[in-house]
ZAMARGU-4260 file (C-alpha; in steps of 0.2 Angstrom, whole numbers, plus 5000, padded with zeros to 4 digits):
<rodrens>
0) 4477/4513/5463 | 4490/4526/5455 | 4488/4534/5438 | 4498/4520/5426 | 4489/4507/5435
5) 4473/4514/5431 | 4478/4514/5413 | 4482/4495/5414 | 4464/4491/5422 | 4452/4501/5416
10) 4459/4509/5399 | 4473/4493/5390 | 4458/4479/5390 | 4447/4491/5380 | 4461/4498/5367
15) 4464/4478/5365 | 4448/4474/5362 | 4446/4487/5349 | 4463/4487/5341 | 4460/4466/5338
20) 4443/4467/5332 | 4449/4478/5320 | 4443/4471/5303 | 4457/4469/5292 | 4462/4458/5309
25) 4445/4447/5309 | 4448/4442/5291 | 4463/4433/5297 | 4456/4428/5313 | 4443/4420/5301
30) 4454/4410/5293 | 4466/4405/5307 | 4452/4400/5321 | 4442/4387/5313 | 4456/4375/5309
35) 4454/4370/5329 | 4447/4350/5330 | 4444/4340/5348 | 4451/4346/5362 | 4455/4366/5361
40) 4466/4377/5372 | 4465/4396/5368 | 4481/4406/5379 | 4474/4428/5378 | 4455/4423/5376
45) 4450/4438/5385 | 4441/4445/5373 | 4433/4431/5368 | 4434/4439/5349 | 4439/4421/5344
50) 4426/4410/5348 | 4412/4414/5337 | 4421/4409/5324 | 4426/4389/5331 | 4417/4376/5324
55) 4408/4371/5338 | 4404/4353/5327 | 4423/4351/5327 | 4425/4356/5343 | 4426/4344/5359
60) 4429/4354/5371 | 4433/4372/5375 | 4447/4380/5389 | 4457/4397/5389 | 4466/4408/5400
65) 4468/4426/5401 | 4478/4437/5414 | 4465/4450/5411 | 4451/4449/5422 | 4442/4461/5414
70) 4445/4454/5396 | 4440/4437/5406 | 4421/4445/5407 | 4421/4447/5388 | 4427/4429/5385
75) 4414/4422/5397 | 4400/4434/5391 | 4406/4427/5370 | 4405/4410/5376 | 4385/4411/5385
80) 4380/4417/5370 | 4389/4405/5359 | 4380/4394/5370 | 4395/4379/5375 | 4402/4376/5388
85) 4420/4383/5391 | 4434/4381/5405 | 4439/4400/5406 | 4452/4403/5419 | 4462/4419/5423
90) 4481/4416/5425 | 4495/4419/5412 | 4503/4410/5398 | 4521/4404/5410 | 4512/4393/5421
95) 4498/4384/5410 | 4486/4377/5423 | 4481/4362/5411 | 4491/4345/5413 | 4504/4336/5402
100) 4495/4331/5385 | 4479/4338/5389 | 4474/4346/5371 | 4475/4344/5352 | 4475/4360/5346
105) 4480/4378/5355 | 4476/4391/5347 | 4487/4407/5350 | 4482/4425/5343 | 4489/4442/5347
110) 4496/4435/5362 | 4514/4431/5361 | 4518/4449/5359 | 4514/4455/5378 | 4520/4437/5389
115) 4534/4441/5397 | 4544/4425/5393 | 4540/4421/5374 | 4552/4405/5375 | 4542/4398/5390
120) 4525/4400/5385 | 4530/4392/5369 | 4536/4378/5379 | 4519/4378/5391 | 4509/4376/5376
125) 4517/4362/5366 | 4521/4354/5384 | 4499/4354/5386 | 4498/4349/5368 | 4494/4330/5362
130) 4510/4321/5353 | 4506/4327/5334 | 4495/4338/5340 | 4492/4358/5331 | 4496/4375/5337
135) 4489/4388/5326 | 4495/4404/5327 | 4491/4424/5322 | 4503/4435/5329 | 4510/4453/5324
140) 4527/4456/5324 | 4545/4460/5318 | 4544/4467/5302 | 4556/4459/5284 | 4558/4479/5281
145) 4573/4489/5286 | 4566/4502/5288 | 4549/4498/5297 | 4560/4487/5309 | 4570/4502/5314
150) 4552/4512/5318 | 4548/4497/5326 | 4561/4497/5339 | 4560/4517/5343 | 4542/4515/5345
155) 4543/4498/5356 | 4544/4510/5374 | 4533/4521/5373 | 4519/4509/5365 | 4523/4494/5376
160) 4518/4508/5391 | 4503/4513/5382 | 4498/4494/5377 | 4498/4482/5391 | 4517/4479/5388
165) 4514/4472/5370 | 4531/4473/5359 | 4532/4476/5340 | 4548/4468/5336 | 4548/4448/5345
170) 4550/4436/5330 | 4534/4426/5328 | 4536/4409/5317 | 4557/4408/5321 | 4551/4409/5341
175) 4539/4396/5336 | 4550/4383/5327 | 4564/4386/5338 | 4551/4381/5354 | 4551/4362/5347
180) 4537/4364/5335 | 4538/4357/5317 | 4529/4373/5305 | 4516/4365/5295 | 4511/4383/5286
185) 4516/4401/5288 | 4510/4417/5280 | 4514/4435/5280 | 4508/4451/5275 | 4506/4470/5280
190) 4486/4470/5285 | 4479/4482/5277 | 4475/4500/5285 | 4485/4497/5301 | 4498/4505/5304
195) 4518/4496/5297 | 4526/4499/5312 | 4510/4487/5319 | 4503/4477/5304 | 4517/4464/5299
200) 4505/4448/5303 | 4513/4431/5303 | 4499/4417/5304 | 4497/4395/5302 | 4499/4379/5309
205) 4514/4371/5318 | 4516/4352/5326 | 4520/4349/5340 | 4539/4340/5335 | 4544/4327/5345
</rodrens>
């Protein structure tokens, strides 16, 4: 195993779990995730950080997908602690291994930044949602300020190598709308105590538009 592979396998999962559990990030998760209802699918479930925020009385079933085996270990441990049955699988968002119209709610938090093909992933999320199903999203991405955006593009090549392919400058809500979702509500702000180049957050709810 080369140095890069070792870094991606052993260091990146711990960096991601730590960064994605920062207090400002957890506050946003607590605002978004409890809105999930019915049969729920979470893309990027590795780490299990969101599971504590789900309303177990509102969720009838839970399934999740993540490409990182190490992060999936954390997710399965969290499912045991929560005390619910969870169908947690290893895989990628470009090929979600569930049938069409399987879920009432899809949850995607801090995941679109690192997938290989965001448009294809969003298409897959739309596919597995029932007609009228909801996508709850919380992502960091392209900042609205030109000065911050310039720094995002400058830092991004190094950032991707260190953070497992995470991009700093991907648009969030606009990409979701372009994938065939109707945006019900969207919010955006810089997270406090997070560097601005990685701190622009967008979150909200969107419906599968048919």
